[in-house]
N, CA, C and O of each residue as an XYZ file, in Angstrom:
844
protein
N     117.292     83.810    125.964
C     117.811     83.172    124.739
C     118.140     84.243    123.701
O     117.314     85.103    123.395
N     119.355     84.175    123.166
C     119.751     85.168    122.174
C     119.149     84.836    120.819
O     119.079     83.663    120.453
N     118.711     85.843    120.062
C     118.174     85.575    118.727
C     119.291     85.254    117.758
O     120.445     85.624    117.971
N     118.935     84.563    116.696
C     119.870     84.350    115.602
C     119.837     85.581    114.715
O     118.771     85.969    114.237
N     120.987     86.200    114.487
C     121.028     87.420    113.697
C     121.149     87.086    112.224
O     121.921     86.209    111.838
N     120.387     87.785    111.407
C     120.391     87.549    109.972
C     120.649     88.838    109.225
O     120.338     89.926    109.709
N     121.218     88.705    108.044
C     121.373     89.857    107.151
C     120.530     89.601    105.925
O     121.034     89.640    104.803
N     119.260     89.341    106.124
C     118.359     89.020    105.020
C     117.254     90.038    104.962
O     116.832     90.568    105.990
N     116.782     90.315    103.763
C     115.670     91.245    103.617
C     114.724     90.747    102.554
O     115.094     89.952    101.689
N     113.501     91.223    102.630
C     112.460     90.752    101.735
C     111.652     91.930    101.246
O     111.160     92.722    102.049
N     111.506     92.058     99.924
C     110.671     93.105     99.338
C     109.334     92.480     98.997
O     109.253     91.571     98.172
N     108.273     92.980     99.645
C     106.957     92.388     99.496
C     105.972     93.387     98.951
O     106.121     94.593     99.147
N     104.957     92.881     98.261
C     103.861     93.734     97.811
C     102.682     93.565     98.743
O     102.245     92.442     98.995
N     102.168     94.655     99.252
C     100.941     94.632    100.031
C      99.871     95.241     99.148
O      99.857     96.451     98.923
N      98.956     94.389     98.638
C      97.991     94.866     97.660
C      98.700     95.047     96.338
O      99.504     94.204     95.942
N      98.408     96.151     95.640
C      98.989     96.355     94.323
C      99.846     97.597     94.245
O     100.562     97.787     93.261
N      99.793     98.476     95.288
C     100.478     99.743     95.135
C     101.566     99.987     96.156
O     102.511    100.723     95.872
N     101.466     99.381     97.366
C     102.421     99.678     98.416
C     103.431     98.558     98.552
O     103.048     97.404     98.745
N     104.701     98.868     98.459
C     105.754     97.884     98.644
C     106.354     98.058    100.024
O     106.797     99.154    100.367
N     106.377     97.007    100.819
C     106.958     97.051    102.152
C     108.324     96.385    102.102
O     108.445     95.242    101.660
N     109.345     97.089    102.551
C     110.691     96.549    102.616
C     110.888     95.990    104.009
O     110.912     96.742    104.983
N     111.031     94.667    104.114
C     111.104     93.993    105.407
C     112.452     93.299    105.538
O     112.839     92.510    104.676
N     113.164     93.596    106.620
C     114.431     92.938    106.907
C     114.304     92.106    108.175
O     113.725     92.556    109.165
N     114.843     90.896    108.144
C     114.858     90.033    109.313
C     116.199     90.234    110.017
O     117.251     89.925    109.458
N     116.157     90.754    111.249
C     117.407     91.041    111.959
C     117.616     90.132    113.163
O     118.695     90.129    113.756
N     116.599     89.362    113.528
C     116.765     88.426    114.630
C     115.662     87.392    114.637
O     114.567     87.642    114.134
N     115.946     86.216    115.210
C     114.971     85.129    115.236
C     114.961     84.443    116.599
O     116.010     84.167    117.181
N     113.759     84.176    117.093
C     113.518     83.313    118.233
C     112.564     82.216    117.779
O     111.961     82.344    116.714
N     112.406     81.144    118.547
C     111.323     80.209    118.234
C     109.977     80.935    118.302
O     109.614     81.500    119.333
N     109.244     80.910    117.183
C     107.910     81.507    117.075
C     107.898     83.032    117.153
O     106.838     83.629    117.340
N     109.057     83.667    117.013
C     109.127     85.125    116.988
C     110.222     85.565    116.024
O     111.204     84.850    115.823
N     110.053     86.739    115.432
C     111.075     87.297    114.548
C     111.199     88.783    114.821
O     110.205     89.470    115.055
N     112.436     89.275    114.789
C     112.697     90.700    114.929
C     112.848     91.267    113.528
O     113.757     90.887    112.790
N     111.943     92.188    113.158
C     111.880     92.702    111.795
C     112.055     94.211    111.774
O     111.672     94.917    112.706
N     112.653     94.691    110.669
C     112.705     96.119    110.377
C     111.821     96.341    109.154
O     112.070     95.775    108.090
N     110.796     97.162    109.309
C     109.829     97.403    108.234
C     109.956     98.845    107.756
O     109.732     99.783    108.520
N     110.318     99.012    106.483
C     110.426    100.353    105.878
C     111.290    101.298    106.717
O     110.925    102.450    106.949
N     112.446    100.785    107.168
C     113.429    101.595    107.912
C     112.943    102.044    109.283
O     113.571    102.907    109.896
N     111.839    101.483    109.786
C     111.385    101.782    111.142
C     112.298    101.054    112.137
O     113.040    100.157    111.737
N     112.257    101.420    113.416
C     113.071    100.706    114.418
C     112.708     99.220    114.460
O     111.565     98.864    114.172
N     113.653     98.353    114.810
C     113.361     96.918    114.889
C     112.208     96.637    115.852
O     112.079     97.284    116.891
N     111.375     95.666    115.490
C     110.227     95.307    116.315
C     110.086     93.789    116.313
O     110.276     93.138    115.286
N     109.749     93.233    117.478
C     109.564     91.792    117.594
C     108.117     91.424    117.278
O     107.183     91.986    117.850
N     107.945     90.475    116.361
C     106.619     90.008    115.961
C     106.466     88.542    116.348
O     107.384     87.745    116.152
N     105.327     88.193    116.889
C     105.016     86.801    117.189
C     104.335     86.159    115.984
O     103.726     86.845    115.163
N     104.447     84.836    115.888
C     103.778     84.112    114.798
C     102.282     84.426    114.815
O     101.637     84.374    115.862
N     101.747     84.749    113.651
C     100.346     85.109    113.516
C     100.104     86.602    113.482
O      99.018     87.044    113.106
N     101.110     87.396    113.873
C     100.940     88.847    113.926
C     101.007     89.463    112.534
O     101.732     88.985    111.661
N     100.231     90.542    112.341
C     100.293     91.303    111.095
C     101.528     92.193    111.126
O     101.761     92.904    112.103
N     102.325     92.153    110.052
C     103.527     92.975    109.956
C     103.167     94.336    109.378
O     103.568     95.378    109.897
N     102.412     94.302    108.308
C     101.844     95.499    107.706
C     100.642     95.042    106.905
O     100.323     93.853    106.920
N      99.980     95.914    106.225
C      98.743     95.547    105.525
C      98.990     94.424    104.515
O      99.801     94.566    103.600
N      98.276     93.302    104.696
C      98.384     92.183    103.770
C      99.565     91.275    104.012
O      99.760     90.322    103.258
N     100.366     91.534    105.040
C     101.563     90.737    105.304
C     101.561     90.299    106.762
O     101.340     91.112    107.660
N     101.812     88.992    106.999
C     101.892     88.524    108.379
C     102.974     87.467    108.523
O     103.402     86.850    107.547
N     103.405     87.275    109.758
C     104.401     86.262    110.083
C     103.677     84.964    110.396
O     102.828     84.935    111.287
N     103.999     83.879    109.676
C     103.280     82.625    109.890
C     104.120     81.578    110.625
O     103.564     80.650    111.213
N     105.453     81.712    110.603
C     106.285     80.807    111.390
C     107.681     81.384    111.524
O     108.104     82.214    110.718
N     108.398     80.934    112.557
C     109.779     81.379    112.779
C     110.478     80.358    113.660
O     109.883     79.806    114.586
N     111.743     80.113    113.362
C     112.567     79.270    114.228
C     113.954     79.875    114.268
O     114.115     81.049    113.935
N     114.963     79.115    114.665
C     116.304     79.668    114.810
C     117.027     79.885    113.488
O     118.110     80.470    113.470
N     116.448     79.424    112.378
C     117.148     79.529    111.097
C     116.417     80.344    110.041
O     117.050     80.861    109.120
N     115.091     80.471    110.154
C     114.353     81.178    109.108
C     113.006     81.668    109.619
O     112.507     81.224    110.653
N     112.436     82.598    108.859
C     111.082     83.089    109.123
C     110.252     82.881    107.866
O     110.775     82.936    106.753
N     108.956     82.642    108.048
C     108.048     82.491    106.918
C     107.020     83.610    106.949
O     106.321     83.806    107.943
N     106.941     84.338    105.844
C     106.038     85.473    105.704
C     104.931     85.099    104.721
O     105.182     84.435    103.716
N     103.711     85.528    105.018
C     102.606     85.304    104.092
C     102.104     86.640    103.574
O     101.805     87.544    104.353
N     102.011     86.761    102.248
C     101.525     87.971    101.602
C     100.403     87.621    100.651
O     100.608     86.919     99.660
N      99.225     88.111    100.953
C      98.060     87.853    100.083
C      97.905     86.373     99.772
O      97.631     85.993     98.634
N      98.085     85.534    100.800
C      97.895     84.096    100.652
C      99.099     83.325    100.166
O      99.053     82.096    100.110
N     100.188     84.011     99.808
C     101.397     83.337     99.336
C     102.461     83.370    100.430
O     102.673     84.398    101.071
N     103.123     82.239    100.634
C     104.116     82.119    101.699
C     105.539     82.105    101.146
O     105.798     81.600    100.053
N     106.445     82.669    101.926
C     107.850     82.721    101.526
C     108.740     82.506    102.734
O     108.584     83.170    103.759
N     109.682     81.566    102.607
C     110.671     81.320    103.647
C     111.855     82.244    103.419
O     112.370     82.320    102.303
N     112.295     82.944    104.452
C     113.461     83.820    104.358
C     114.591     83.167    105.130
O     114.491     82.988    106.344
N     115.657     82.811    104.448
C     116.800     82.176    105.085
C     117.965     83.146    105.163
O     117.938     84.219    104.560
N     118.986     82.759    105.910
C     120.163     83.597    106.106
C     120.798     83.996    104.782
O     121.047     83.144    103.929
N     121.058     85.280    104.607
C     121.747     85.781    103.426
C     120.917     85.801    102.167
O     121.464     85.958    101.076
N     119.617     85.649    102.284
C     118.765     85.556    101.101
C     117.893     86.797    100.991
O     117.304     87.243    101.976
N     117.818     87.338     99.810
C     116.952     88.493     99.529
C     115.944     88.045     98.493
O     116.315     87.545     97.431
N     114.661     88.225     98.801
C     113.614     87.748     97.912
C     112.739     88.893     97.475
O     112.206     89.629     98.306
N     112.585     89.050     96.165
C     111.662     90.038     95.630
C     110.429     89.307     95.146
O     110.515     88.444     94.272
N     109.283     89.647     95.711
C     108.056     88.928     95.364
C     107.420     89.432     94.081
O     106.384     88.913     93.664
N     108.010     90.420     93.453
C     107.486     90.869     92.164
C     108.638     91.238     91.264
O     109.690     91.666     91.739
N     108.454     91.080     89.986
C     109.443     91.501     89.018
C     108.880     92.715     88.313
O     107.995     92.597     87.465
N     109.393     93.881     88.663
C     108.780     95.140     88.240
C     108.540     95.158     86.738
O     109.450     94.907     85.948
N     107.309     95.455     86.356
C     106.966     95.618     84.953
C     106.615     94.337     84.233
O     106.115     94.392     83.109
N     106.860     93.171     84.841
C     106.586     91.936     84.122
C     105.499     91.102     84.767
O     104.825     90.329     84.086
N     105.321     91.246     86.064
C     104.334     90.447     86.765
C     104.771     89.006     86.950
O     103.992     88.197     87.454
N     105.997     88.652     86.556
C     106.475     87.288     86.700
C     107.173     87.094     88.032
O     107.815     88.006     88.554
N     107.038     85.892     88.574
C     107.676     85.588     89.850
C     109.192     85.637     89.706
O     109.744     85.202     88.695
N     109.857     86.170     90.727
C     111.314     86.215     90.708
C     111.849     86.072     92.115
O     111.130     86.271     93.093
N     113.117     85.724     92.203
C     113.796     85.606     93.487
C     115.237     86.068     93.298
O     115.882     85.734     92.304
N     115.732     86.838     94.261
C     117.118     87.306     94.227
C     117.899     86.589     95.315
O     117.519     86.631     96.485
N     118.989     85.931     94.937
C     119.794     85.137     95.849
C     121.124     85.814     96.088
O     121.724     86.365     95.164
N     121.588     85.775     97.325
C     122.854     86.401     97.691
C     123.915     85.325     97.874
O     123.675     84.329     98.557
N     125.090     85.514     97.270
C     126.173     84.544     97.392
C     126.721     84.531     98.815
O     126.749     85.559     99.492
N     127.157     83.352     99.258
C     127.781     83.266    100.569
C     129.254     83.655    100.472
O     129.707     84.101     99.418
N     129.993     83.493    101.545
C     131.387     83.924    101.569
C     132.275     83.198    100.585
O     133.353     83.687    100.246
N     131.837     82.029    100.115
C     132.608     81.256     99.137
C     132.098     81.437     97.717
O     132.560     80.773     96.789
N     131.133     82.351     97.555
C     130.592     82.602     96.232
C     129.525     81.626     95.794
O     129.133     81.617     94.627
N     129.042     80.795     96.722
C     128.003     79.824     96.396
C     126.625     80.407     96.696
O     126.470     81.254     97.576
N     125.636     79.940     95.953
C     124.251     80.352     96.189
C     123.501     79.182     96.816
O     123.202     78.191     96.150
N     123.209     79.308     98.082
C     122.475     78.281     98.813
C     121.077     78.816     99.070
O     120.924     79.895     99.643
N     120.056     78.077     98.655
C     118.684     78.564     98.738
C     117.850     77.648     99.616
O     118.058     76.435     99.658
N     116.910     78.251    100.310
C     115.928     77.512    101.101
C     114.652     77.461    100.280
O     114.003     78.485    100.067
N     114.291     76.272     99.819
C     113.113     76.138     98.984
C     112.263     74.976     99.420
O     112.334     74.533    100.567
N     111.455     74.480     98.500
C     110.575     73.351     98.783
C     110.580     72.390     97.599
O     110.609     72.804     96.440
N     110.550     71.107     97.914
C     110.383     70.060     96.912
C     109.204     69.213     97.350
O     109.182     68.693     98.466
N     108.212     69.074     96.460
C     106.993     68.321     96.781
C     106.369     68.785     98.092
O     105.782     67.988     98.824
N     106.500     70.086     98.387
C     105.895     70.661     99.579
C     106.739     70.589    100.833
O     106.384     71.184    101.850
N     107.858     69.868    100.780
C     108.738     69.742    101.942
C     109.920     70.688    101.846
O     110.374     71.009    100.748
N     110.418     71.134    102.982
C     111.540     72.074    103.018
C     112.804     71.429    102.472
O     113.135     70.293    102.814
N     113.508     72.168    101.618
C     114.724     71.646    100.999
C     115.760     72.763    100.877
O     115.487     73.813    100.294
N     116.935     72.530    101.425
C     118.056     73.462    101.279
C     118.904     72.987    100.113
O     119.365     71.845    100.095
N     119.111     73.870     99.132
C     119.730     73.448     97.880
C     120.885     74.364     97.491
O     120.864     75.562     97.775
N     121.884     73.792     96.845
C     123.013     74.543     96.301
C     122.795     74.731     94.810
O     122.685     73.753     94.070
N     122.732     75.983     94.361
C     122.559     76.259     92.930
C     123.798     75.790     92.181
O     124.918     76.170     92.522
N     123.594     74.961     91.154
C     124.714     74.383     90.403
C     124.364     74.354     88.918
O     123.618     73.489     88.458
N     124.922     75.327     88.170
C     124.651     75.386     86.731
C     125.361     74.271     85.974
O     125.084     74.057     84.794
N     126.268     73.561     86.630
C     126.961     72.447     85.991
C     126.214     71.136     86.100
O     126.606     70.139     85.492
N     125.135     71.130     86.875
C     124.337     69.911     87.040
C     123.192     69.926     86.022
O     122.410     70.875     85.975
N     123.101     68.872     85.212
C     122.071     68.803     84.178
C     120.673     68.821     84.782
O     119.758     69.443     84.242
N     120.522     68.135     85.905
C     119.222     68.056     86.576
C     119.391     68.328     88.065
O     120.506     68.339     88.586
N     118.267     68.547     88.739
C     118.293     68.566     90.198
C     118.787     67.208     90.664
O     118.349     66.177     90.153
N     119.691     67.200     91.627
C     120.230     65.949     92.157
C     119.998     65.900     93.659
O     120.302     66.854     94.376
N     119.458     64.782     94.130
C     119.145     64.628     95.551
C     119.850     63.412     96.136
O     119.907     62.362     95.496
N     120.387     63.543     97.345
C     120.822     62.343     98.060
C     119.600     61.492     98.384
O     118.503     62.023     98.555
N     119.778     60.185     98.468
C     118.655     59.288     98.726
C     117.959     59.620    100.044
O     116.741     59.476    100.148
N     118.709     60.060    101.047
C     118.113     60.380    102.351
C     117.129     61.544    102.231
O     116.059     61.520    102.838
N     117.495     62.569    101.441
C     116.590     63.700    101.240
C     115.381     63.285    100.414
O     114.259     63.707    100.697
N     115.602     62.461     99.397
C     114.489     62.003     98.565
C     113.463     61.257     99.413
O     112.259     61.464     99.262
N     113.937     60.397    100.298
C     113.029     59.653    101.174
C     112.277     60.594    102.101
O     111.070     60.447    102.296
N     112.985     61.562    102.671
C     112.349     62.534    103.574
C     111.264     63.331    102.864
O     110.248     63.678    103.466
N     111.479     63.620    101.581
C     110.544     64.433    100.805
C     109.460     63.607    100.120
O     108.663     64.143     99.350
N     109.427     62.306    100.397
C     108.374     61.459     99.858
C     108.562     61.064     98.415
O     107.590     60.733     97.736
N     109.796     61.089     97.925
C     110.079     60.692     96.543
C     110.397     59.194     96.511
O     111.401     58.757     97.072
N     109.547     58.419     95.860
C     109.744     56.969     95.761
C     110.709     56.698     94.608
O     110.313     56.248     93.533
N     111.976     56.981     94.861
C     112.951     56.979     93.761
C     113.243     55.594     93.203
O     113.685     55.476     92.060
N     113.005     54.546     93.982
C     113.309     53.200     93.492
C     112.432     52.816     92.296
O     112.731     51.864     91.576
N     111.338     53.578     92.095
C     110.495     53.345     90.928
C     111.012     54.080     89.699
O     110.473     53.923     88.604
N     112.057     54.882     89.880
C     112.608     55.644     88.777
C     113.492     54.806     87.863
O     113.895     53.693     88.202
N     113.777     55.362     86.713
C     114.640     54.677     85.747
C     116.087     54.758     86.200
O     116.558     55.828     86.584
N     116.793     53.644     86.159
C     118.188     53.617     86.594
C     119.070     54.291     85.550
O     118.968     54.017     84.355
N     119.936     55.177     86.028
C     120.898     55.860     85.165
C     122.251     55.826     85.870
O     122.372     55.289     86.971
N     123.257     56.397     85.236
C     124.592     56.436     85.838
C     125.146     57.849     85.709
O     125.011     58.489     84.667
N     125.771     58.326     86.783
C     126.300     59.691     86.798
C     127.765     59.669     87.208
O     128.216     58.809     87.965
N     128.492     60.654     86.674
C     129.899     60.797     87.030
C     130.036     61.603     88.311
O     129.446     62.676     88.431
N     130.801     61.106     89.264
C     131.082     61.823     90.511
C     132.581     61.822     90.749
O     133.345     61.233     89.984
N     132.992     62.493     91.825
C     134.419     62.515     92.180
C     134.919     61.114     92.511
O     136.117     60.841     92.435
N     133.995     60.231     92.878
C     134.367     58.853     93.217
C     134.130     57.883     92.072
O     134.138     56.667     92.262
N     133.918     58.434     90.876
C     133.703     57.595     89.719
C     132.250     57.541     89.322
O     131.443     58.347     89.786
N     131.909     56.591     88.462
C     130.540     56.452     87.971
C     129.713     55.688     89.005
O     130.098     54.607     89.449
N     128.560     56.273     89.383
C     127.696     55.630     90.376
C     126.269     55.560     89.826
O     125.884     56.391     89.003
N     125.485     54.578     90.272
C     124.099     54.480     89.802
C     123.234     55.577     90.408
O     123.504     56.063     91.506
N     122.202     55.957     89.684
C     121.256     56.963     90.140
C     119.886     56.600     89.591
O     119.757     55.728     88.731
N     118.875     57.275     90.097
C     117.505     56.997     89.683
C     116.883     58.269     89.118
O     116.835     59.301     89.788
N     116.409     58.183     87.882
C     115.789     59.331     87.210
C     114.324     59.412     87.626
O     113.563     58.466     87.426
N     113.928     60.555     88.211
C     112.559     60.717     88.704
C     111.993     62.059     88.239
O     112.713     62.913     87.723
N     110.679     62.219     88.439
C     110.006     63.497     88.213
C     109.554     64.033     89.567
O     108.885     63.334     90.328
N     109.923     65.276     89.861
C     109.459     65.927     91.082
C     108.161     66.653     90.771
O     108.066     67.348     89.760
N     107.166     66.498     91.628
C     105.861     67.123     91.375
C     105.990     68.646     91.339
O     105.506     69.292     90.410
N     106.643     69.214     92.354
C     106.824     70.666     92.414
C     108.184     70.995     93.017
O     108.669     70.310     93.917
N     108.777     72.048     92.501
C     109.998     72.615     93.085
C     109.749     74.114     93.223
O     109.377     74.784     92.260
N     109.957     74.629     94.427
C     109.668     76.039     94.683
C     110.876     76.719     95.302
O     111.456     76.234     96.273
N     111.244     77.865     94.714
C     112.297     78.731     95.260
C     111.733     80.144     95.248
O     111.411     80.680     94.187
N     111.614     80.744     96.422
C     110.967     82.046     96.489
C     109.549     81.923     95.979
O     108.825     81.012     96.380
N     109.136     82.829     95.094
C     107.803     82.781     94.498
C     107.771     81.936     93.232
O     106.710     81.764     92.632
N     108.922     81.404     92.816
C     108.973     80.601     91.591
C     108.620     79.161     91.924
O     109.331     78.506     92.686
N     107.542     78.673     91.365
C     107.134     77.277     91.553
C     106.997     76.619     90.193
O     106.267     77.102     89.328
N     107.702     75.516     90.011
C     107.722     74.813     88.731
C     107.291     73.372     88.959
O     107.732     72.720     89.905
N     106.427     72.885     88.080
C     105.884     71.532     88.199
C     106.604     70.559     87.273
O     107.154     70.937     86.239
N     106.580     69.294     87.681
C     107.112     68.198     86.864
C     108.548     68.486     86.422
O     108.821     68.723     85.246
N     109.444     68.457     87.387
C     110.849     68.780     87.151
C     111.680     67.495     87.190
O     111.574     66.712     88.134
N     112.503     67.282     86.168
C     113.375     66.112     86.125
C     114.439     66.199     87.212
O     114.964     67.273     87.507
N     114.744     65.046     87.800
C     115.763     64.993     88.852
C     116.390     63.608     88.869
O     115.848     62.656     88.309
N     117.541     63.516     89.521
C     118.173     62.225     89.769
C     118.395     62.081     91.268
O     118.650     63.059     91.971
N     118.295     60.849     91.742
C     118.536     60.541     93.152
C     119.730     59.611     93.235
O     119.772     58.576     92.569
N     120.708     59.987     94.065
C     121.911     59.184     94.234
C     121.959     58.606     95.641
O     121.665     59.291     96.620
N     122.330     57.346     95.724
C     122.445     56.685     97.028
C     123.824     56.861     97.641
O     124.043     56.512     98.801
N     124.751     57.401     96.863
C     126.088     57.646     97.405
C     126.750     58.784     96.643
O     126.417     59.059     95.490
N     127.704     59.448     97.316
C     128.537     60.458     96.656
C     127.936     61.836     96.543
O     128.493     62.690     95.853
N     126.793     62.087     97.213
C     126.165     63.407     97.119
C     125.748     63.854     98.520
O     124.827     63.276     99.098
N     126.413     64.879     99.080
C     126.132     65.278    100.467
C     124.942     66.225    100.627
O     124.427     66.384    101.733
N     124.500     66.856     99.534
C     123.400     67.824     99.644
C     122.670     67.909     98.308
O     123.124     67.354     97.308
N     121.533     68.610     98.298
C     120.724     68.743     97.085
C     121.337     69.784     96.164
O     121.714     70.870     96.605
N     121.436     69.450     94.884
C     121.909     70.387     93.871
C     120.711     70.900     93.067
O     119.921     70.114     92.546
N     120.587     72.212     92.974
C     119.537     72.833     92.158
C     120.105     72.997     90.758
O     120.800     73.971     90.469
N     119.807     72.046     89.899
C     120.427     71.989     88.583
C     119.593     72.608     87.478
O     118.597     73.287     87.728
N     120.031     72.352     86.228
C     119.474     73.050     85.072
C     118.060     72.620     84.702
O     117.387     73.348     83.973
N     117.580     71.472     85.171
C     116.192     71.101     84.870
C     115.227     72.103     85.500
O     114.108     72.274     85.016
N     115.649     72.761     86.566
C     114.884     73.872     87.150
C     115.352     75.200     86.569
O     114.528     76.014     86.150
N     116.653     75.429     86.538
C     117.198     76.730     86.138
C     116.899     77.070     84.689
O     116.743     78.246     84.359
N     116.814     76.071     83.812
C     116.505     76.339     82.398
C     115.108     76.928     82.214
O     114.802     77.496     81.166
N     114.281     76.792     83.217
C     112.926     77.337     83.131
C     112.831     78.700     83.827
O     111.746     79.187     84.143
N     113.990     79.286     84.048
C     114.073     80.649     84.574
C     115.059     81.451     83.742
O     115.881     80.890     83.017
N     114.968     82.765     83.855
C     116.001     83.651     83.335
C     116.950     83.955     84.494
O     116.509     84.330     85.580
N     118.243     83.794     84.260
C     119.234     84.024     85.309
C     120.029     85.284     84.987
O     120.545     85.444     83.880
N     120.118     86.174     85.972
C     120.892     87.401     85.791
C     121.746     87.635     87.034
O     121.240     87.732     88.152
N     123.042     87.724     86.809
C     123.957     87.923     87.935
C     124.396     89.379     87.989
O     124.781     89.964     86.976
N     124.333     89.955     89.187
C     124.744     91.337     89.420
C     125.622     91.360     90.662
O     125.124     91.408     91.787
N     126.939     91.325     90.448
C     127.862     91.260     91.581
C     127.695     89.949     92.315
O     127.846     88.879     91.726
N     127.382     90.025     93.606
C     127.203     88.831     94.427
C     125.746     88.366     94.454
O     125.400     87.442     95.190
N     124.906     88.998     93.660
C     123.488     88.653     93.653
C     123.104     87.947     92.354
O     123.535     88.344     91.271
N     122.290     86.901     92.471
C     121.758     86.182     91.327
C     120.240     86.317     91.345
O     119.597     85.960     92.332
N     119.661     86.835     90.253
C     118.216     87.008     90.158
C     117.662     85.961     89.196
O     118.096     85.869     88.048
N     116.711     85.183     89.669
C     116.011     84.196     88.838
C     114.606     84.712     88.580
O     113.935     85.159     89.510
N     114.151     84.660     87.343
C     112.796     85.066     86.985
C     112.159     83.923     86.200
O     112.755     83.406     85.254
N     110.960     83.535     86.590
C     110.290     82.396     85.948
C     109.979     82.705     84.496
O     109.436     83.764     84.179
N     110.329     81.771     83.610
C     110.047     81.910     82.193
C     108.742     81.237     81.819
O     107.916     81.836     81.131
N     108.539     80.006     82.258
C     107.331     79.258     81.900
C     107.122     78.144     82.920
O     106.159     77.384     82.816
C-alpha cells in the first residue's frame, strides 16, 4: 500500500529548551513517515516515541496525531502548526493556503473532528445540520435566526459550542449557527477568529490566542 504524501510540518517543544522540527512525508494506517530535525525519513508506528516528550498517537490516510507533553495535535495536509509562540507563551497555529488561496483547517468541535474553511466574512462559525448532528450539537434547541445565502434567506439555529480547537488554540463557549440547507461545509467564522490575533505572511496565516 502506497503512503499518502504530505507537505506538512510541525514545530514542537520537547520540554522547555529543545525544539523538534517534525515533517510528515507519508502516511499509512497506524503508521507515519516522519522527518525529524532534517534526519532521514523514518517510519513510526502508533505509540512510538518520535523524540523526547513527543510520540505518535494515531495515523490514517489523511492525517497524523502527535502528542507533546500530554497535548495532542492533528496534522493535516498542507498545514504547519507551531505549538509555541516565541516570547509570549500563548498558543498559536500557522495555516498554509491551498492552491486556491483558501485556508482549510483540521480541528475539533466539542471534541469531535471537524474540517473547517476559515472565513473572515462569516460573523459566526457556521455548520451544516449534518455536521452539527455528528458533533452532538442539539441545534433544534437553539434560537431561530435567518441568514443570507446564495439561495436567498434561509432559517438557521443560533447555538453555543462548548469547545472549538484549532492547533493548540482551544476556545470555550463559541457562538455558532447551524443551517439545514445551503451550506456544504463548516465555516470557521469571526466568533472564533475575533478571539485570536491574525497575521498573514504570504500564503501563511498565523493565529495566536488572545483570550
